[in-house]
C-alpha positions, 0 to 999 in steps of 0.5 A: 415451507419453513422460513429458511427454505422460503428465503432460498426460494425467494433468492433463487427466483430473484437472482436466478430467474430475475423475477420482480418482488411482486412476481415472487410474492404472487408465486409464493403467496406472500406479500411484496414487503415480505419478499423484500425482507426475506432477500435482506435476511438471505444476505445477512445469513450468507445464503446470498453473496453478491460479488462485484467482479472488476479489477478496480472494485473495492472490498469495503467490508474488509477496508472497514475492518482494517481501519478499526483493527489498526486505527487507520484513517483509511484503507483501500483493498482491491481483489487479489489476482493469481498473476503477480503482475496483474496484482501489482497493477491493480494495487498501483491503480488503486493507489493512483486513484487514492492520490488523485482523490485526496483532499486536501491535495498534497502540496509536498509529497515525500516518496520512497522508490522500488517496483511498487512505487514505479507502478503507482507513478505509471498509473497516475493520470496527467493532471492528478494534482496541480503544482505538487512538490514530490520529494525523494525520501530516501537515497536511491541512486542505482549502482547497476543502472538496470532500473530508473530508481527513485529519480524516475518515480519522483519525476514522473509523479511531479510531471503528471502533477504539474509540479516539481521533483526534488531529488536526493542525489545519494545512494541508498546505503553507503559503505562508510559511516563517515561518508554518509555523515558527510553527505547528510551534513552537506547543506543541499542534502540536508535541506532536501532531507528536511523538506522530505521529513516535513512533508504533509503526505508520505507515499511509501512501500516496503520490501521483504527481506529476501534475495529479490530485494531492490537493494540486491537488485540495485547493488547495495547489498548481496544475497549473503547480506540479506541472509544475515539480516534475516538471521537477526530477525529482519522481516524487511525494509521501510525506506531502506531501514531493515526492521524486525517484526516489532519495527526495531532496527536490526542492524544499527551499523547498517542503519547508520550508513543508510540515507533517508528520512527516519521512520519516526518522521513517517510515523508522525506525518499528517498522512502516510500512505503505505502501498503493498501487494503480494504474499511475499510482503505479508510479514513486512506489511504486518510490521508497518500497520501494527507499529503505526508506520502508516495512517492509510493502507492500500493493498490486495484482499489476500494481504488484508485478510492475512493481516486481519487473521493473524493479528 
């Protein structure tokens, strides 16, 4: 039989019949060494595909491609799920695993907030760090109190890391620029923002520019506000700051009323970990990774493939 058919027969006997290489060699009249070489070639030619099926499995080849394409220091990619809740939990668990394994352990961790970061905090095990300081990087006092908001994210992470949480007691977006300026000029608030800005590790997510935004849910913006921002080219927000596909602020006046660390600080941080999941966030995810706003990406395989294919 020709070489290609021989590869198929060797693969079938190995993976379907569980034959050893010695048994396959005897059946086909070839050496054990040639059986091993044909199995390697079968994988290289795509005749055999091996898939590890587990929610916490990682797609190492895709991770390497992301690191190379976007000049990241690391990437974590987990299998996609058709169930949004299951997908979020997979990515959140992967982010929690990454945080637990970080060396050196972050001493000061600046965090954003939202559903994704809440899931990450909930996935962290007790004792994931020792003595970590978790600082809130952007305002997030909930206006409708339907969610725990930024405070619960920072507090949970700090408690499970035997550390302390430093909270930013401010709304995400204020109605008047003068009020925002007054708040940020307060000595206590200024010290918190400075501590967050100089954290050695950032952990953040980003929200899409749609009515499901956490800013709408928490009462900072209306659906009409979001529609107007989208009309100006916004693809989503990073630390509450709405940006276009090139990472530019789309509404300077809104940005001037937004409380939090500037994006340049995130970009220049020693380590900035971006956690994102789901098709709704593909546009903002593309903006974050292509504009150097993160050094580490944690996401699902579908998002990762979309980033690699469209860039």
